[in-house]
C-alpha positions in Angstrom: -13.7 -19.2 -1.8 -13.4 -18.2 -5.7 -15.3 -14.9 -6.1 -15.7 -14.8 -10.0 -13.4 -11.7 -9.9 -9.9 -12.9 -10.6 -8.2 -9.8 -9.3 -10.1 -10.1 -5.9 -9.2 -13.8 -5.9 -5.5 -12.9 -6.2 -5.8 -10.2 -3.5 -7.2 -12.9 -1.3 -4.0 -15.1 -1.9 -5.2 -17.2 -4.8 -2.6 -17.9 -7.7 -4.3 -17.0 -11.1 -2.5 -17.2 -14.4 -2.3 -15.2 -16.6 -2.3 -12.8 -13.8 -5.1 -10.2 -13.6 -4.1 -6.6 -14.5 -4.8 -2.9 -13.7 -2.8 0.1 -13.6 -2.2 2.9 -11.1 -3.6 6.2 -12.7 -5.3 3.9 -15.3 -8.1 6.7 -15.3 -6.2 9.7 -16.3 -4.4 12.1 -18.8 -3.2 9.6 -21.1 -6.9 8.9 -22.2 -8.3 11.4 -24.8 -11.7 10.8 -23.2 -10.5 11.7 -19.8 -9.0 15.1 -21.1 -12.1 15.9 -22.7 -14.1 15.4 -19.4 -11.5 17.2 -17.3 -12.0 20.2 -19.6 -15.8 20.1 -18.9 -15.4 19.7 -15.3 -13.8 23.0 -15.0 -11.4 22.0 -12.1 -9.8 18.8 -10.9 -11.5 19.0 -7.5 -14.9 19.4 -9.3 -14.0 16.3 -11.2 -13.2 14.3 -7.9 -16.4 15.5 -6.2 -19.0 15.1 -9.0 -20.3 11.6 -8.8 -21.4 11.7 -12.4 -17.9 12.7 -13.5 -16.0 10.6 -11.1 -18.0 7.6 -12.2 -17.5 8.0 -15.8 -13.8 8.8 -15.5 -13.4 5.5 -13.4 -15.3 3.5 -16.0 -13.3 4.8 -19.0 -10.3 2.6 -18.9 -12.4 -0.4 -18.1 -14.5 0.3 -21.3 -11.4 1.0 -23.4 -9.1 -1.8 -22.2 -11.1 -4.2 -20.1 -8.8 -4.1 -17.0 -9.7 -6.8 -14.3 -9.9 -4.0 -11.6 -11.4 -0.4 -11.4 -9.8 1.9 -9.1 -12.1 4.8 -7.7 -11.1 8.0 -9.4 -10.3 10.6 -6.6 -7.2 12.1 -5.1 -5.3 11.5 -1.8 -5.6 15.0 -0.6 -9.4 14.9 -0.3 -8.9 13.7 3.3 -7.2 16.8 4.6 -9.5 18.9 2.4 -12.6 17.2 4.2 -10.8 18.1 7.4 -10.9 21.8 6.5 -7.6 22.4 4.9 -7.6 24.6 1.7 -6.7 22.7 -1.5 -6.5 23.7 -5.0 -4.8 22.2 -8.2 -2.8 24.4 -10.5 -2.5 23.1 -14.0 0.9 21.8 -14.9 2.1 22.2 -11.2 -0.1 19.9 -9.1 -1.7 20.5 -5.7 -1.4 23.5 -3.6 -2.3 23.7 0.0 -1.9 26.3 2.7 1.0 24.9 4.7 -0.1 23.6 8.1 1.5 25.1 11.2 2.0 23.3 14.6 -0.9 25.5 15.9 -3.2 24.2 13.1 -3.0 20.5 14.0 -5.4 20.7 17.0 -7.8 22.8 14.9 -8.3 20.1 12.4 -12.0 19.6 12.2 -13.6 16.3 11.5 -17.2 17.2 12.2 -18.1 17.4 8.6 -15.6 14.9 7.4 -17.9 12.2 5.9 -20.5 14.8 4.9 -17.8 16.4 2.8 -16.8 13.1 1.3 -20.4 12.0 0.7 -20.0 12.5 -3.1 -17.1 10.0 -3.1 -19.1 7.3 -1.4 -21.9 7.8 -3.8 -19.4 7.3 -6.8 -18.2 4.0 -5.1 -21.9 2.9 -4.7 -22.7 3.6 -8.4 -19.6 2.0 -9.5 -20.4 -1.3 -7.8 -23.8 -1.4 -9.5 -22.6 -0.6 -12.9 -19.3 -2.5 -13.1 -19.2 -5.7 -14.9 -19.5 -8.6 -12.3 -16.0 -10.0 -12.9 -14.3 -6.4 -12.4 -12.9 -5.9 -8.8 -13.5 -2.4 -7.4 -10.7 -0.7 -5.5 -11.1 2.0 -3.1 -8.0 3.9 -1.8 -6.5 6.6 0.5 -3.2 8.2 0.9 -0.9 6.9 3.5 -0.8 9.4 6.4 2.9 10.2 6.0 2.5 11.0 2.3 -0.7 13.1 3.0 1.2 14.9 5.8 4.1 15.8 3.5 1.8 17.9 1.2 0.1 19.4 4.3 3.3 20.5 5.8 5.0 21.8 2.7 2.0 23.0 0.9 3.0 21.1 -2.3 5.2 18.3 -3.5 8.9 18.7 -2.9 11.8 16.6 -4.3 12.8 15.0 -0.9 9.8 16.2 1.4 12.6 18.0 3.6 9.8 20.1 5.4 7.9 17.2 6.7 11.1 15.3 7.6 12.4 18.4 9.5 9.3 18.4 11.5 9.5 14.8 12.3 13.0 15.2 13.6 12.4 18.6 15.6 8.9 17.8 16.9 8.3 14.0 16.7 5.4 14.1 19.2 3.6 16.7 17.0 4.2 14.7 13.9 2.9 11.5 15.6 -0.2 13.5 16.5 -0.7 14.6 12.9 -0.1 11.1 11.6 -2.4 9.5 14.2 -5.2 11.9 13.4 -4.7 11.4 9.7 -4.7 7.5 10.2 -8.0 7.7 12.3 -9.9 9.6 9.6 -8.2 7.6 6.6 -9.4 4.4 8.2 -13.0 5.9 8.6 -12.7 6.9 4.8 -11.9 3.4 3.7 -14.6 1.9 5.9 -17.1 4.0 4.2 -15.8 3.1 0.7 -16.1 -0.6 1.7 -19.6 0.0 2.9 -20.5 1.7 -0.5 -19.3 -1.3 -2.3 -15.5 -1.5 -2.7 -14.0 -5.1 -2.8 -10.6 -3.9 -1.7 -8.7 -1.0 -0.8 -5.2 0.5 -1.5 -2.9 2.7 0.8 -0.6 4.9 -1.2 2.5 5.9 0.3 4.3 7.6 -2.4 7.0 9.3 -0.4 8.0 6.3 1.9 11.4 6.1 0.1 12.8 9.4 1.5 12.8 8.1 5.2 15.6 6.5 7.2 14.9 3.4 9.4 13.6 5.3 12.4 11.3 7.6 10.6 10.1 4.7 8.4 9.0 2.9 11.5 7.3 6.1 12.9 5.8 7.7 9.8 5.0 4.8 7.6 4.7 1.7 9.8 2.8 2.8 12.7 0.0 4.9 11.0 -0.6 2.2 8.3 -0.8 -0.3 11.2 -3.5 1.7 12.7 -5.5 2.0 9.5 -5.4 -1.7 8.9 -6.3 -2.5 12.6 -9.4 0.1 12.3 -10.5 -1.2 9.0 -10.3 -4.8 9.9 -12.1 -4.2 13.3 -15.2 -3.8 11.1 -14.3 -5.7 7.7 -11.7 -8.4 8.5 -12.0 -10.2 5.2 -11.3 -7.1 2.8 -7.8 -7.2 1.2 -5.8 -4.2 1.9 -2.8 -3.4 -0.5 0.1 -1.5 0.8 2.1 0.5 -1.5 5.3 2.1 0.2 7.1 3.3 -3.0 10.7 3.3 -2.7 10.9 1.3 0.6 13.6 -0.8 -0.8 15.0 -3.0 2.0 12.1 -2.0 4.4 9.7 -3.9 2.1 10.7 -7.2 3.7 9.1 -6.5 7.0 6.5 -3.9 5.9 3.6 -6.5 5.5 4.4 -8.2 8.9 4.5 -4.9 10.8 1.6 -3.1 9.2 -0.7 -6.3 8.7 -1.5 -5.2 4.9 -2.6 -8.2 2.8 -0.9 -7.3 -0.4 2.4 -5.7 -1.2 2.5 -3.4 -4.1 6.2 -3.2 -5.5 7.8 -0.4 -7.2 9.8 -0.9 -10.4 13.2 -0.7 -8.6 12.5 -3.8 -6.5 14.4 -6.8 -7.5 12.2 -9.8 -8.9 14.1 -12.4 -7.1 13.4 -10.6 -3.8 9.8 -10.1 -4.9 9.4 -13.8 -5.3 10.4 -14.3 -1.7 7.8 -11.8 -0.6 5.3 -13.5 -2.9 5.8 -16.6 -0.5 4.1 -14.7 2.3 1.2 -13.5 0.3 0.0 -11.7 -2.7 2.1 -9.1 -4.6 1.3 -6.4 -7.1 3.5 -4.7 -9.8 6.1 -3.9 -10.8 6.8 -2.7 -14.4 8.6 0.5 -14.7 6.2 3.0 -16.2 9.0 4.3 -18.7 9.0 0.8 -20.2 5.3 1.3 -20.9 6.0 4.7 -22.4 9.0 3.3 -24.5 7.2 0.3 -26.0 8.9 -2.1 -28.3 11.5 -4.5 -27.0 11.9 -2.7 -23.7 8.2 -3.2 -23.0 8.0 -6.8 -24.0 11.0 -7.7 -22.0 9.9 -6.2 -18.9 6.5 -7.8 -19.2 7.9 -11.2 -19.7 10.4 -11.1 -17.0 7.7 -10.0 -14.4 5.1 -12.6 -15.5 7.7 -15.3 -15.5 9.0 -14.4 -12.3 5.7 -14.3 -10.4 3.8 -17.0 -12.4 3.7 -19.7 -9.5 2.0 -17.5 -6.8 -0.7 -14.7 -6.3 0.3 -11.8 -8.4 -1.6 -8.7 -9.9 0.2 -7.3 -12.8 0.6 -3.5 -12.4 3.1 -0.8 -12.9 5.5 0.2 -10.3 4.0 3.6 -10.1 1.3 5.6 -12.1 1.1 5.6 -15.8 2.8 8.5 -17.4 0.4 11.0 -19.1 2.3 10.9 -22.4 2.0 7.0 -22.8 0.8 5.9 -26.2 -2.4 4.0 -26.1 -1.3 1.5 -28.4 1.6 0.5 -25.9 -1.0 -0.1 -23.0 -2.9 -2.5 -25.4 0.3 -4.2 -26.4 1.0 -4.7 -22.7 -2.3 -6.2 -21.9 -2.3 -8.6 -24.8 1.3 -9.6 -23.9 0.1 -10.4 -20.2 -3.0 -12.1 -21.3 -1.3 -14.2 -23.8 1.5 -15.2 -21.7 2.4 -19.0 -21.1 4.1 -20.4 -18.0 
């Protein structure tokens, strides 16, 4: 059934042309209005947990560019934070957490989990009330593996070696942490859907650092649990899986996890993406650096992607988040080129 929300129709498997468009991190530092509000908020976490401010930040790119979908402004690490782990964001350095020890894992406290995240649910509800009817509202969470990497190392690392070492040395302990994160992440997504999200995305930003066995254990298994738990309550809500860097593992990711839609990173070949599109909707996959570069590089990248995926369900997006230094005029040029595309 056509919803009147083009992005939601594609997420449900309908082919729409020109393709609907939104960008990962479309609410963020490349926007001057975001930078002004971020300064007013005082801290990044205050920005995430203030319904007034998170609501405004989510709407900023919709007002400026008219994207077909809005994604909740928050952060993947609010889940461990709501479970009692200390979290702060350092300007220019990113998130910092107290590294979790094996003995800490049984002490993760979910008693106040949804109470702690109540401001996020309020933001979602307000967004659904205020967004234009044609705009799809996307909720999200971090995939358990990616969230666990930050919990274990205390910060981002180049190859997430601390988390990989734990998975190799103490696989049962890693499974326990991932399963717990999957349980609470599913509950988090369910509450977002109840508040008004039309669809949800699971961000697995560090999927690309794992070998075949760890990919099955750390990426496939916990995401499969999230999908199962969410669909036990809301079987018709589309779920986007974004296992960045999954490479050859993309081919089986949707079948094994059950996600509705595959988000492709920019390294994934378009010909292979077309084959995956035969199995369901796909999303992506422009290199964020093409958008930053502008000019011929941007035009060629947009045209190739639109042409490659024109015959099936496709959400035009980047292959990862928009870079903070991206010129606003390049974003406008990209949107216009997508929307003026011809088959």
